[in-house]
C-alpha positions in Angstrom: -6.4 -21.2 -8.0 -5.5 -20.1 -11.7 -1.7 -20.3 -13.8 0.3 -17.5 -14.5 1.6 -17.9 -18.3 0.8 -14.8 -19.2 4.2 -13.0 -18.1 6.2 -16.0 -17.0 8.7 -18.3 -19.1 8.8 -22.0 -18.2 6.5 -22.6 -15.7 5.1 -26.0 -15.7 6.4 -29.7 -14.6 5.5 -32.8 -13.7 6.8 -34.5 -10.5 7.2 -38.5 -10.0 4.2 -38.3 -8.1 2.2 -37.3 -11.0 1.4 -33.6 -9.2 1.4 -31.3 -11.3 4.4 -28.3 -10.6 4.2 -24.5 -10.8 4.1 -21.5 -9.3 1.9 -18.1 -8.6 3.6 -14.9 -7.2 5.6 -16.0 -4.4 3.8 -19.7 -3.9 5.1 -23.3 -5.7 1.9 -25.3 -5.9 1.7 -29.0 -6.4 -1.6 -30.4 -7.7 -2.6 -33.6 -7.5 -5.5 -34.1 -10.1 -6.8 -37.3 -9.2 -7.6 -36.1 -5.1 -8.1 -32.8 -6.5 -6.1 -31.2 -3.9 -2.9 -29.0 -4.0 0.0 -28.7 -1.6 2.0 -25.5 -1.5 5.8 -24.4 -0.7 5.7 -20.7 0.8 9.1 -20.2 1.8 9.6 -17.4 -0.4 9.3 -13.5 0.7 9.2 -12.4 -2.9 7.4 -13.4 -6.4 9.4 -16.3 -7.6 11.1 -15.4 -10.8 12.2 -18.8 -12.3 12.2 -22.4 -11.3 13.9 -26.0 -12.1 13.4 -29.0 -11.5 16.6 -31.8 -10.0 17.7 -34.2 -12.3 16.3 -36.8 -9.7 12.9 -34.6 -10.2 12.7 -34.8 -6.1 14.2 -31.3 -5.3 13.5 -28.1 -7.1 15.3 -24.7 -7.7 13.6 -21.5 -7.5 15.0 -17.9 -7.5 12.8 -15.0 -6.3 13.0 -11.0 -7.2 14.8 -8.7 -4.5 12.4 -6.9 -2.1 12.6 -3.7 0.2 14.6 -5.6 3.5 17.0 -7.9 4.0 14.7 -11.0 4.7 13.2 -10.4 0.8 16.7 -10.4 -0.6 17.2 -12.2 -4.1 18.5 -15.5 -3.5 17.7 -19.1 -4.3 16.5 -21.9 -2.5 16.8 -25.8 -3.3 13.2 -27.3 -1.4 11.8 -30.7 -1.2 9.2 -31.9 -3.3 8.1 -34.3 -0.9 8.4 -32.6 2.5 8.2 -28.8 1.3 11.6 -28.1 3.4 13.6 -25.9 2.6 16.8 -27.6 2.5 19.5 -24.8 0.9 19.4 -21.3 0.5 22.1 -19.3 -1.4 22.8 -16.5 -3.2 21.5 -13.6 -0.4 24.2 -10.6 -0.8 25.7 -12.1 -4.4 22.7 -11.5 -6.2 20.8 -8.2 -7.1 17.7 -7.2 -8.2 16.6 -11.0 -8.7 16.8 -14.2 -10.1 16.0 -14.7 -13.6 17.5 -17.9 -14.7 18.2 -21.3 -12.6 19.8 -24.5 -14.1 21.4 -27.7 -12.4 23.8 -29.5 -13.9 23.3 -32.7 -15.6 26.3 -35.1 -16.2 27.1 -34.8 -12.5 23.8 -35.3 -10.8 22.6 -31.8 -10.8 25.3 -31.1 -7.9 26.1 -27.7 -9.4 23.5 -24.7 -10.1 23.9 -22.0 -12.1 21.9 -18.3 -11.6 21.6 -15.6 -13.6 21.4 -12.0 -11.8 18.4 -9.3 -13.3 21.0 -6.7 -12.6 22.2 -4.1 -15.1 25.4 -6.7 -15.1 23.3 -9.6 -15.8 26.2 -11.9 -13.5 26.3 -15.9 -14.2 27.1 -17.3 -11.3 27.6 -21.3 -10.8 27.4 -22.7 -7.2 28.0 -26.0 -5.7 24.6 -25.9 -3.6 25.0 -28.7 -1.1 27.7 -26.8 0.3 26.9 -23.1 -1.1 30.4 -22.1 -2.8 30.5 -20.2 -5.0 32.6 -21.6 -8.1 32.5 -18.5 -9.9 31.1 -15.7 -11.5 31.5 -13.5 -14.7 29.4 -10.1 -15.6 27.7 -11.2 -18.9 27.2 -7.5 -19.7 24.1 -8.4 -21.9 20.8 -7.0 -21.7 18.0 -9.0 -22.2 18.7 -12.4 -21.2 15.8 -14.9 -21.2 17.7 -17.9 -19.8 20.5 -20.3 -19.2 21.0 -23.8 -18.8 23.9 -26.4 -18.5 25.2 -28.8 -21.5 24.1 -32.0 -21.1 27.5 -33.5 -21.7 29.6 -30.8 -20.1 29.1 -29.6 -16.7 31.4 -26.7 -17.4 30.1 -25.9 -20.4 27.0 -23.4 -20.3 24.8 -21.3 -22.3 22.9 -18.1 -22.0 20.4 -16.8 -24.4 18.1 -14.0 -25.0 17.9 -10.7 -27.0 20.1 -10.5 -30.0 22.1 -13.0 -27.5 23.7 -16.9 -27.8 26.6 -17.2 -26.4 28.6 -20.9 -24.8 30.6 -20.0 -21.4 33.5 -22.4 -20.5 34.4 -22.4 -17.0 38.0 -22.8 -16.4 39.0 -24.6 -13.1 40.2 -21.3 -11.8 37.1 -20.4 -12.0 37.2 -17.9 -14.7 35.1 -18.1 -17.9 35.9 -18.2 -21.7 33.0 -16.6 -23.7 32.3 -17.8 -27.3 29.4 -15.6 -29.0 27.3 -17.5 -31.7 25.0 -14.5 -31.9 25.5 -10.8 -30.4 24.1 -7.6 -31.4 23.3 -6.1 -33.4 21.7 -9.0 -34.4 17.9 -8.5 -34.1 17.2 -12.8 -33.2 15.6 -13.2 -30.0 16.5 -16.5 -29.1 13.7 -18.1 -27.0 14.7 -21.6 -25.7 17.3 -23.9 -26.3 17.1 -27.8 -26.4 20.0 -30.3 -27.4 19.8 -33.9 -29.3 21.5 -36.9 -27.7 24.4 -36.6 -29.4 24.9 -32.7 -27.7 24.0 -30.7 -30.8 22.1 -27.1 -29.7 18.5 -26.6 -30.9 17.4 -23.1 -30.8 14.1 -21.3 -31.3 13.6 -17.7 -32.0 11.2 -15.3 -32.3 10.9 -15.2 -35.7 9.6 -19.1 -36.0 12.8 -20.6 -36.8 14.3 -23.8 -34.7 18.0 -24.0 -35.8 20.3 -26.7 -35.0 23.9 -26.4 -34.0 26.7 -28.8 -34.3 30.5 -28.5 -33.4 33.4 -29.1 -35.9 36.9 -30.8 -35.2 38.1 -28.2 -34.1 35.4 -27.5 -31.4 33.8 -24.4 -33.5 30.3 -24.4 -33.6 28.3 -24.2 -36.9 25.1 -23.6 -38.0 23.8 -27.4 -39.4 20.4 -26.6 -40.3 17.5 -23.8 -39.7 13.9 -24.5 -40.8 10.4 -22.1 -40.3 8.7 -24.0 -37.6 6.2 -21.7 -36.7 4.5 -18.1 -37.9 5.7 -16.0 -35.2 7.3 -16.7 -31.9 8.1 -20.0 -30.3 7.3 -20.3 -26.9 8.8 -23.8 -26.0 10.9 -26.9 -27.0 10.8 -30.5 -25.8 13.0 -33.3 -26.8 11.4 -36.7 -26.1 13.4 -39.9 -25.1 12.5 -41.6 -28.7 14.1 -38.4 -30.5 10.5 -36.0 -31.3 10.8 -32.4 -30.6 7.7 -30.6 -29.8 7.4 -26.9 -30.4 4.9 -24.4 -29.2 4.0 -21.5 -31.2 3.0 -18.3 -28.7 1.3 -16.0 -31.5 0.0 -19.1 -34.0 -1.2 -21.2 -30.9 0.3 -24.3 -32.6 2.0 -27.5 -31.3 4.1 -28.9 -33.8 6.1 -32.4 -33.8 9.3 -33.2 -35.5 11.4 -36.2 -35.9 15.1 -35.0 -35.0 15.9 -38.6 -36.8 15.0 -37.8 -40.1 16.3 -34.3 -40.9 13.0 -33.0 -38.4 10.2 -33.9 -40.8 7.3 -32.8 -39.5 5.4 -35.5 -38.2 1.6 -33.8 -37.6 0.6 -30.3 -35.4 -2.5 -29.2 -33.5 -3.9 -25.5 -33.0 -5.3 -24.8 -29.5 -8.6 -22.9 -29.7 -8.5 -19.0 -29.2 -9.9 -18.9 -25.9 -6.9 -21.1 -25.0 -4.3 -18.6 -25.9 -1.3 -19.2 -26.8 1.4 -21.8 -25.7 3.4 -20.5 -22.9 5.1 -24.3 -21.8 5.0 -28.0 -22.8 5.4 -31.0 -20.4 4.7 -34.7 -20.8 2.6 -36.0 -18.8 4.4 -39.4 -18.1 7.6 -38.3 -18.7 9.9 -41.9 -19.9 6.7 -42.7 -21.7 6.1 -42.1 -25.6 2.2 -42.3 -25.1 2.1 -38.5 -26.7 0.3 -37.0 -24.0 1.4 -33.7 -22.6 0.4 -30.9 -20.5 0.4 -27.3 -21.8 0.3 -24.3 -20.1 -0.6 -21.2 -22.4 -0.3 -17.3 -22.5 -4.0 -16.8 -20.7 -3.4 -18.7 -18.1 -4.5 -21.9 -18.5 -3.7 -25.6 -18.2 -4.5 -28.1 -20.9 -4.0 -31.9 -21.1 -4.0 -33.6 -24.3 -2.2 -35.0 -27.1 -1.5 -34.4 -31.0 -4.0 -36.9 -32.1 -7.0 -35.8 -29.8 -8.3 -32.7 -28.3 -7.3 -31.0 -25.5 -9.0 -30.1 -22.4 -9.0 -27.8 -19.5 -7.2 -28.6 -16.7 -6.5 -25.3 -14.7 -8.6 -22.1 -15.5 -7.4 -18.8 -14.9 -8.6 -15.3 -16.1 -6.5 -14.1 -18.8 -6.2 -10.4 -18.2 -6.3 -8.3 -15.1 -8.5 -9.8 -12.7 -10.5 -7.3 -10.7 -13.5 -8.2 -9.3 -14.3 -10.4 -6.5 -17.5 -11.6 -4.9 -18.1 -13.6 -1.3 -21.5 -15.9 -1.4 -23.6 -14.7 1.2 -24.7 -18.3 2.8 -21.7 -20.8 1.2 -18.2 -20.7 0.8 -18.3 -19.7 -2.8 -17.2 -16.9 -4.1 -16.9 -15.4 -7.8 -14.0 -13.7 -10.0 -14.2 -11.1 -12.4 -11.6 -9.9 -15.0 -11.3 -7.8 -18.3 -10.9 -10.7 -20.2 -15.0 -10.8 -20.1 -15.3 -13.6 -17.8 -16.6 -14.5 -15.0 -15.8 -17.4 -12.7 -17.3 -19.3 -9.7 -15.2 -21.4 -7.3 -15.9 -23.5 -4.3 -12.3 -23.1 -2.5 -10.2 -25.3 -4.3 -12.2 -26.4 -7.2 -14.2 -24.3 -10.2 -17.9 -24.5 -10.7 -18.4 -22.7 -13.6 -17.2 -20.0 -16.0 -19.2 -17.8 -18.3 -18.4 -15.2 -20.7 -20.4 -11.9 -20.3 -19.1 -10.0 -23.4 -17.7 -7.4 -21.3 -14.6 -6.2 -18.9 -15.9 -6.9 -15.4 -14.3 -4.4 -12.6 -17.0 -5.2 -9.9 -19.2 -8.3 -8.3 -21.9 -8.4 -5.8 -24.2 -11.0 -4.2 -27.6 -10.7 -3.7 -28.5 -11.3 -0.4 -30.5 -14.4 -0.9 -28.0 -15.6 -3.2 -29.5 -16.1 -6.5 -28.2 -14.1 -8.5 -24.8 -12.1 -9.2 -24.3 -8.8 -10.4 -21.6 -7.6 -12.7 -20.6 -3.9 -13.0 -18.4 -3.6 -16.4 -16.0 -1.1 -17.4 -18.6 0.1 -20.3 -20.9 1.1 -18.1 -23.3 -2.2 -18.3 -24.9 -3.6 -15.7 -24.6 -7.4 -16.0 -27.1 -10.0 -13.6 -26.1 -13.7 -13.6 -27.6 -16.7 -12.3 -25.2 -18.1 -9.5 -26.4 -21.5 -10.0 -25.5 -22.5 -13.7 -24.0 -18.5 -14.5 -26.2 -17.7 -17.3 -26.6 -14.0 -18.2 -30.3 -13.2 -17.2 -30.0 -9.6 -17.8 -27.8 -7.0 -18.8 -28.7 -2.6 -18.7 -26.8 -0.2 -19.6 -26.5 2.2 -16.7 -24.4 5.1 -18.1 -21.2 5.5 -20.3 -18.4 4.8 -17.6 -16.6 2.1 -15.6 -18.8 1.0 -12.8 -16.3 0.4 -9.8 -18.4 -0.3 -7.4 -21.7 -2.5 -6.8 -23.4 -3.0 -3.5 -26.9 -4.2 -2.8 -28.8 -2.9 1.1 -29.4 -5.3 3.5 -32.9 -6.6 2.5 -31.9 -6.6 -1.5 -34.4 -4.6 -2.1 -32.0 -2.2 -3.4 -28.5 -1.8 -5.4 -26.0 1.0 -5.5 -23.5 1.7 -8.4 -20.9 3.6 -7.7 -19.3 5.0 -11.4 -16.2 6.2 -13.0 -18.1 9.6 -13.4 -18.2 10.1 -10.0 -22.1 9.3 -9.6 -23.9 6.6 -8.0 -27.0 5.4 -9.2 -30.0 3.6 -7.5 -32.0 0.7 -8.5 -35.2 -0.6 -7.1 -34.8 -5.0 -7.6 -37.2 -7.5 -7.3 -37.0 -10.2 -4.1 -35.2 -12.5 -6.4 -32.8 -10.9 -7.4 -33.7 -10.4 -11.2 -35.5 -7.9 -12.1 -34.5 -3.9 -11.7 -35.8 -0.8 -12.2 -33.7 2.3 -11.8 -35.1 5.2 -9.0 -33.1 7.1 -8.9 -29.1 9.4 -9.0 -26.8 10.9 -6.6 -24.7 13.2 -8.5 -20.8 13.4 -7.9 -18.1 14.7 -9.2 -14.8 12.4 -8.1 -14.6 8.6 -9.7 -15.7 6.0 -6.7 -14.0 2.9 -5.9 -15.9 1.7 -3.1 -19.5 1.9 -1.3 -21.1 0.6 2.0 -24.5 0.5 2.7 -25.6 1.6 6.0 -27.1 -0.9 8.2 -30.9 0.8 7.9 -30.2 1.5 4.3 -30.5 5.7 4.9 -27.0 6.6 3.9 -24.0 5.4 1.6 -20.4 6.2 2.3 -18.1 6.2 -0.6 -14.3 6.6 -1.3 -12.6 8.4 -4.4 -9.7 7.5 -6.7 -8.5 11.0 -4.2 -8.9 8.8 -1.1 -12.0 11.3 0.0 -14.5 9.5 2.2 -17.9 10.6 0.9 -21.6 10.6 3.0 -24.9 10.6 1.1 -28.2 10.6 2.5 -30.6 8.2 0.5 -33.6 10.0 0.9 -32.5 13.5 0.5 -30.0 12.4 -2.6 -27.6 14.5 -1.4 -24.3 14.9 0.6 -24.1 14.8 4.2 -23.4 18.1 5.6 -21.7 17.1 8.9 -19.7 14.2 8.3 -19.0 14.1 12.1 -22.5 13.0 12.9 -22.1 10.2 10.7 -19.2 8.5 13.5 -21.5 6.8 15.4 -23.7 5.4 12.1 -23.7 0.9 12.0 -22.3 0.3 8.5 -23.6 -3.3 6.8 -20.0 -3.7 5.4 -16.4 -1.8 5.5 -15.3 -2.0 2.0 -14.2 1.6 2.6 -10.3 2.2 3.2 -10.7 5.4 5.1 -13.3 6.2 8.2 -13.4 6.5 11.7 -13.7 3.0 12.8 -10.5 2.0 10.7 -8.3 4.9 11.6 -5.7 2.3 13.3 -5.0 0.7 9.9 -3.2 3.8 8.5 0.6 4.8 9.5 0.8 2.0 12.1 3.1 2.5 14.7 4.8 -1.4 14.0 4.3 -1.4 10.1 8.2 -1.5 8.5 10.3 2.0 8.4 10.2 3.9 7.0 6.5 3.4 6.5 4.3 5.0 4.0 1.6 1.9 4.1 -1.5 2.9 2.1 -4.5 0.8 2.5 -5.9 -0.6 -0.6 -8.6 -2.9 0.5 -10.3 -3.9 3.4 -13.1 -6.5 4.6 -15.0 -7.3 7.9 -16.2 -10.2 9.4 -20.4 -10.7 9.9 -19.5 -11.0 13.2 -18.0 -7.6 13.4 -14.9 -8.7 15.1 -12.4 -8.8 12.5 -11.1 -6.7 9.7 -8.9 -7.3 6.9 -6.4 -4.9 5.3 -4.3 -5.1 2.1 -1.5 -2.7 1.0 0.3 -1.5 -1.5 3.3 -3.5 -0.9 2.1 -6.9 -0.9 0.9 -7.7 2.5 -2.4 -8.9 4.2 -3.1 -8.1 7.8 -5.6 -9.5 10.2 -6.7 -6.6 12.7 -9.3 -6.4 15.5 -12.8 -5.0 14.8 -12.8 -2.0 14.9 -9.6 -0.6 14.6 -8.8 2.9 15.8 -5.6 2.6 17.8 -2.3 3.0 16.3 -1.0 0.3 18.8 -3.4 -2.2 17.3 -2.0 -5.6 16.7 -1.9 -7.7 13.6 -1.4 -10.5 12.1 0.4 -10.4 8.9 1.8 -12.4 5.5 3.2 -11.5 2.6 3.0 -13.6 -0.7 2.9 -11.7 -3.8 4.6 -8.4 -4.9 2.3 -6.5 -6.7 -1.1 -4.6 -5.6 -4.0 -6.2 -3.5 -7.4 -4.7 -5.3 -9.9 -6.5 -3.0 -10.2 -8.7 0.0 -13.2 -10.8 1.3 -14.0 -13.2 4.2 -16.0 -16.3 3.0 -19.2 -17.4 4.8 -18.0 -18.9 8.3 -15.2 -16.0 8.7 -12.5 -18.8 8.5 -11.4 -18.0 4.9 -10.0 -14.8 2.8 -9.9 -15.0 -0.7 -8.2 -12.0 -2.6 -7.3 -11.8 -6.6 -3.5 -11.1 -7.4 -2.1 -9.9 -11.0 1.2 -9.0 -11.8 1.9 -5.6 -11.4 3.9 -5.0 -14.7 1.8 -7.4 -16.6 -1.8 -8.8 -16.3 -2.3 -12.0 -14.8 -4.3 -14.1 -12.3 -3.9 -16.3 -9.5 -6.2 -16.8 -6.3 -4.5 -18.3 -2.8 -6.2 -19.6 0.4 -4.7 -19.2 3.9 -6.1 -19.5 7.4 -8.2 -17.1 9.5 -8.8 -15.3 12.9 -6.1 -17.3 14.8 -5.0 -20.4 12.8 -1.1 -20.9 12.3 0.2 -19.6 9.2 1.6 -21.9 6.6 4.9 -23.7 6.4 7.8 -21.4 5.6 6.0 -18.3 6.0 5.3 -17.5 9.3 2.8 -15.0 10.4 3.7 -12.3 13.5 1.7 -10.7 15.6 3.0 -7.2 16.4 1.2 -3.8 17.6 0.1 -1.1 14.8 -0.2 2.8 15.4 -2.6 4.8 13.8 -3.1 8.0 11.6 -4.0 11.4 13.8 -7.3 13.1 12.6 -5.5 16.5 11.5 -7.5 18.7 8.7 -4.5 18.5 6.3 -3.4 16.3 3.3 -3.5 12.6 3.7 0.1 12.4 1.9 2.2 14.3 4.1 5.1 13.3 5.1 4.0 12.9 8.9 0.9 12.6 8.7 -1.4 10.1 6.7 -4.7 10.5 8.1 -7.2 7.6 8.2 -10.4 9.7 7.8 -10.4 13.9 7.7 -14.3 15.3 8.1 -14.7 18.6 6.8 -17.3 19.7 4.9 -19.0 16.9 4.1 -15.9 14.9 2.8 -13.2 13.0 4.5 -9.5 12.9 2.5 -7.7 9.8 2.4 -5.3 7.8 0.8 -6.9 5.6 -2.1 -6.8 1.5 -3.5 -5.9 -0.6 -6.3 -7.0 -4.3 -6.6 -5.3 -7.8 -7.2 -6.2 -12.0 -6.1 -5.8 -14.6 -3.5 -7.7 -17.0 -1.0 -6.4 -17.2 2.6 -7.8 -18.6 5.7 -8.5 -16.1 8.1 -6.4 -17.5 10.7 -2.9 -15.7 9.5 -2.7 -17.1 6.3 -1.2 -16.4 3.0 -1.4 -12.9 1.7 -1.9 -11.4 -1.9 -0.4 -8.5 -3.3 -1.3 -4.8 -2.9 -0.9 -1.7 -5.5 -0.9 1.9 -4.5 -3.5 4.4 -4.2 -3.6 7.8 -5.8 -4.2 11.1 -4.2 -5.8 14.1 -5.0 -2.0 15.4 -4.8 -0.8 14.4 -7.8 3.0 14.6 -6.7 3.1 10.9 -4.9 5.7 8.6 -5.8 5.9 4.9 -6.1 8.3 2.4 -6.6 9.8 1.1 -9.8 8.5 -2.0 -11.2 11.7 -3.5 -10.5 10.6 -4.7 -7.0 7.0 -3.5 -6.6 7.4 -1.9 -3.7 7.0 1.9 -2.7 9.7 3.8 -2.4 8.7 5.6 0.2 9.5 9.1 -0.9 7.2 11.0 1.3 10.1 11.4 3.4 13.1 12.0 0.7 13.8 14.9 -1.0 14.5 12.9 -4.2 13.4 12.8 -7.9 10.5 10.6 -8.6 11.5 6.9 -9.2 11.3 5.3 -12.5 8.2 4.1 -11.7 6.6 7.7 -12.1 3.9 8.9 -9.7 1.1 7.6 -8.0 -1.3 8.4 -10.7 1.2 7.6 -13.5 1.3 3.9 -12.1 -2.2 3.7 -11.6 -3.0 5.3 -15.2 -0.7 1.6 -16.1 -2.1 -0.7 -13.8 -5.9 1.0 -13.5 -7.0 2.0 -17.3 -10.3 2.6 -15.8 -9.5 5.4 -13.6 -8.7 9.1 -14.4 -4.9 9.6 -14.3 -4.9 13.5 -13.5 -1.1 13.4 -12.5 0.2 12.6 -16.1 -2.3 15.3 -17.4 -0.9 17.7 -15.4 2.7 16.9 -15.7 2.0 17.2 -19.8 0.6 20.8 -18.8 3.7 21.6 -17.2 6.0 20.7 -19.9 4.2 22.2 -22.8 4.2 25.6 -20.0 8.0 25.2 -19.6 8.7 24.5 -23.2 6.2 27.9 -24.3 8.7 30.0 -21.5 11.5 28.9 -22.9 10.8 29.6 -26.5 9.5 33.2 -25.5 12.8 33.5 -23.7 15.1 32.4 -26.3 13.0 34.0 -28.7 13.6 38.1 -26.4 17.4 37.0 -26.2 17.8 36.7 -29.7 16.0 40.0 -30.4 18.4 41.9 -28.3 21.4 39.9 -29.1 22.6 38.8 -25.8 22.9 36.0 -23.7 22.9 37.0 -20.2 23.2 33.4 -19.1 26.8 33.2 -21.0 27.7 36.7 -18.9 25.7 35.5 -15.8 28.3 32.5 -15.6 31.2 34.5 -16.6 30.6 37.1 -13.6 29.8 34.6 -11.5 32.9 31.9 -12.3 35.5 35.0 -12.8 34.2 37.6 -10.4 33.7 40.1 -13.0 30.9 42.5 -13.8 31.4 43.6 -9.8 32.0 47.0 -11.0 29.2 50.0 -9.7 25.8 50.0 -10.7 25.8 52.7 -12.4 27.8 51.3 -15.0 26.4 49.4 -18.3 27.9 46.6 -20.0 29.9 47.4 -22.6 28.3 45.0 -24.7 24.9 46.3 -23.7 23.9 49.4 -25.5 22.7 52.5 -23.9 19.2 52.7 -25.8 18.3 49.8 -24.4 17.4 51.4 -20.7 15.0 51.7 -19.7 12.3 49.8 -21.7 13.7 47.3 -23.0 15.7 46.7 -20.3 12.3 46.5 -18.3 12.0 43.6 -20.7 14.6 41.9 -19.9 14.1 42.2 -16.6 10.6 40.6 -16.4 12.6 37.7 -17.9 15.3 37.5 -15.3 12.2 38.1 -12.3 10.4 35.2 -14.0 13.3 33.0 -13.5 13.9 34.3 -10.1 10.8 34.1 -8.8 11.3 30.2 -10.8 14.1 29.9 -8.3 12.7 31.1 -5.4 9.7 28.9 -5.3 11.6 26.3 -7.2 14.3 25.0 -4.5 13.1 21.7 -4.4 13.1 21.7 -8.3 15.7 19.6 -7.9 14.0 17.4 -5.5 11.3 16.8 -8.9 8.4 18.2 -6.7 7.9 20.1 -3.9 6.2 18.5 -0.8 2.8 19.2 0.6 3.2 21.1 4.2 0.7 20.6 6.2 -0.4 22.9 9.2 3.7 23.0 9.9 6.2 25.7 9.5 7.7 25.4 6.1 11.5 25.4 6.1 11.2 28.7 3.7 9.7 30.4 6.9 12.5 30.0 9.1 15.3 30.4 6.4 15.9 33.0 3.5 13.6 31.6 0.4 15.7 33.8 -2.1 19.2 33.9 -3.0 21.7 36.6 -1.3 22.1 39.9 -3.0 21.4 40.3 -6.9 21.7 36.1 -7.2 17.8 36.2 -6.9 17.2 38.2 -10.1 19.3 35.4 -12.1 22.0 37.9 -13.1 25.0 40.1 -12.1 24.4 43.8 -10.5 26.6 45.0 -13.3 23.6 44.5 -15.8 21.1 46.5 -13.5 20.0 49.6 -13.7 19.8 51.7 -10.5 16.5 52.1 -11.0 16.0 48.4 -11.7 17.9 47.7 -8.6 15.4 49.2 -6.6 12.6 47.4 -8.0 14.4 44.3 -7.5 14.5 44.8 -4.3 11.0 45.2 -3.8 10.4 42.0 -5.9 13.1 40.1 -3.8 11.1 41.2 -0.4 7.8 40.1 -1.6 8.8 36.9 -3.2 10.5 36.4 0.8 6.9 37.2 2.3 5.1 34.8 -0.2 7.6 31.9 0.3 7.6 31.9 4.3 3.5 32.2 4.5 0.9 29.5 4.6 -2.3 30.0 2.8 -5.6 28.9 4.4 -7.6 27.9 1.4 -11.5 27.4 2.3 -13.2 26.2 -0.8 -17.3 25.0 -0.6 -16.4 21.4 -0.1 -12.8 21.2 0.8 -10.2 22.5 3.3 -6.2 23.1 2.6 -3.1 24.6 4.5 -0.8 25.4 1.8 2.7 27.1 1.6 4.4 28.9 -1.3 6.9 26.1 -1.9 3.5 23.5 -2.3 3.6 22.4 -5.9 1.3 20.8 -8.1 2.0 20.1 -12.2 4.0 23.8 -13.0 3.1 25.5 -9.7 0.1 27.3 -11.3 -2.3 25.7 -9.4 -1.2 26.9 -6.3 -0.7 30.5 -7.5 -3.9 30.4 -8.8 -5.5 29.5 -5.5 -2.9 32.3 -3.8 -4.6 34.9 -6.1 -8.0 33.6 -5.3 -7.6 33.9 -2.2 -7.0 37.0 -1.6 -10.0 37.7 -3.5 -12.0 36.1 -0.2 -13.0 38.9 2.1 -13.0 36.0 4.9 -10.0 35.1 4.4 -7.2 35.4 7.1 -3.3 34.9 6.1 
C-alpha cells in the first residue's frame, strides 16, 4: 500500500499490460487498476534506488543500495515484467555503496545499460547486460549527480546531470571516455531532469524553474538555443509526447504545464494540483503512443493521481505524506488502520483503501476497541481522538496532557483504556460499552518516556517499555510500580507489544543472527492463539518465532525487504497475515506490504530461511554491554532492555515479506548506529572505534523520532561546552605564567631533553614560581593526566560499559609510566611535587582498576572507572556519591 514519491526521483511507469509500475523499499509493485490487484518483484535484497524500463517495455532494470553482507551488495537486476523472473544480475563487486541511476540505450534496442555508482567517485559504467560485459567506466568525480541517460541518437554519448553539473561523455572504442562540460562548478544550477527533441536537441530543467534547450553547431559544440521560465521553483520532471508536446511538472508550485515544441515552446495550458496531493514527482502517459492527454502523476505526498490538463485529477493510490507511525489491526475482521504525521488516518482491507480522514493532529498511536466499532488515536500534541471505524468520522477529542501519547491500549473487556505518554505517566480512562465515551479516572506517575504498553489478561496489571528500554510493571489498583518484578514472570498478558520480557528473551542475541550480532528488536506482536510471535529489528528484518520464545536456540523464519526501521507490526484477524509500516530512515515516506504467515512459502525472489536463534542471558547489568544484551533484567521494579523505533508493511504470517526497522535508544547514550548510507547498524559495541557518521543511537532517534527525548545530544553538547571551558581556563593560566608547557613537553619527549636532575629548575621557569604558582600549574597538568588516565578510550570515541567483567584497566597499567601520567617531563617537577605526583598516580591506578557497584532506589549498575557517560563527570559523580553510602562495598 502507498507510493514512495517524497524522496525518490523518477518512480512511475505504465507497462503494455496497462499495469502501473513503481517501487517502494525493496519491492517493485505492478498494479492493475482494472482488477484492483498487485504483483510484486521481490528479487532485491536492499532498497531500490533507481529503475528504468527497457525500450521494449517488457524488461526492467533496477539498481539497489548496498547492505552489510555479500548477498546485499550494490548491483543492477534485469527482470521480466511478465514472469517476474530475474534474467541478469551484474555489478556485484564493481558498484560501491549503491546505484543512483540506470538507463538503457535507445538506438541499438537497449543492448547497453549504464549505471552510476553512489560512492565518492560517482563512477559511470556501461555494460552489455546480456553477457555481463563491462564496456567501460570512468570516475566522474562529481558530487550530487542526480541522473544519467543515453542520447537517443547515439549509444556512445551519455549525459549526466545534477547539482552544478551537466556533462556529455563520449565513449570511445577503446572504452575510454571524453568529457564535455556544459555546466560545471561553481555554477549553482541544479539540473533536475533531461529530455530530448525528436532531432536530438537536449532539453533540461533546473531547480530554479527554467527550461533550457541545447542545440549543436556545425563543429559539434553545444550551445543554448533557448531558455525560459516555466515554473516558480524546481521542476521535477519532463515528458516529451509523440506529437511534440512537452509536459513539465513543478515540485513546489504543484503545477503541470504543456508546451508546444513546434511553436517555440508556447504555453498550451496548465493546471494546479490541490495542496493535499502535494507537488509533482513523476509524470507518465496513461496510454503511451496515444495523444489523448491522459496522464498519471506521482506526487511528493506519496499519492498517484490520474487525469488530464482539461479535467480534474482523481486519486488512484493513497499514501501517507509524512512519518507513518501508528498501526492497529481490527479484532474481528481483516482490516487495519494506519496513522501518520501527515494528520491522516486510513482504514485498509488488505489491498484496498476503505476510507481516509484528516484529524488535525499528528497521529503516533492507534488501537481498536475490542468490539471494533471505535478507533482510538494518540497524537504527538497529547490529544486522544476517537474515530468511528465504520465511516472515519471523528466522534471525540480529549486533551490528555501536553506530551505525545506514544502508546494506547484497551483492556480485554474494553471498559478501560491505558495511555502511555512521553512524560512517563500512564493515564487511565473509563470507556463506555460502545467505545465512544471516555472519562478520566486515574493517573500512574512515571519518569521515563514510554513506548509500549500491555494489559494483563485479568486487567490488574500493566507492563510498559521506556525509550531507555526498561521494562516496568504497574499495579492498576494501587497505581504504583510492582515492587517484585520476578513475581510478574507468570502473569498472562493480553498482548505482547513489549519488546523485552521473560517470554520473549529468545528474540535478543540469538545465536543464529548474522555475526557480529547486536540485533535490536524494535517491535513485536503475538498471534491471538499465542503460538507465534513476530519481531522486527533495526536492520530491516521481520522474523517469525514460536511463542513463548525464551531460548537462545529458538528457530525462526525471516525476510527482509527494507533498509530502514520496523516501527510496528501486527497480526491481522485470523493470524494469516502481518502488517507493518515502512518509512525511509533518511527521509519520511510510507508504504505497506503483504507477506504470508506461519509456515507458508515466502514470495518469489526473496526466500525465507529457517534458522535456530539464541537468546540473551538474564544478567543484572546494562543490556548494551558488548557480550550481554539481556532480554529483561528485573531489579527493583524495573527490567532493563533495549528499545524501539518504527516503520509500515503487510506480510503473511507464513514467512512472507518483511518491513524495515530502526535501532532503539538505551539508557546509555554512547551506543552507536550506522550512517544513513546503508541504513544498517555498524555493530560498534564490539569495536573500539569512533562513532560512525550516523551518530549515536540517541542522535539518530532524535532525527527519526521527533516525539522522543534525545538525551545523548544534550550530554554531548554539555561535554563539548565543558571541554571548551577547561581549554580556555588552561590557556589563560598558561598565558598568566608566560609558559608553553606542551611545547616543552614535546621538546623533551622528542629530543631526549629535560632529563636532568629532579632538583634542577628549568632555565626558563623563574624560581619564584615554586611552590604556589607551580601548584597551580600542577593542578592543570594533573587534570590533564587524570583525563588521559581515565580517557585512554578517548581515541575510541566513547568508553564502553563494562558489566560484571574485569576491566582491562584492572589487569594493566592505567596510567603512563614514570612522569607521563602528569603530562610533563621530570625536569619541570619540584621534589615535593614528585612525591605528590606519585601519590596521585597511585590513587588513579587504584580507581581505574576498580569496579563500583552503585545501588540506587530503582536501579542497579556495575561500573568501572573507565565507564564513560558524556564527559565522564556522570561516573565521577556516581563514584563520589557512592562513597557516602555506608552500605556500599567496594
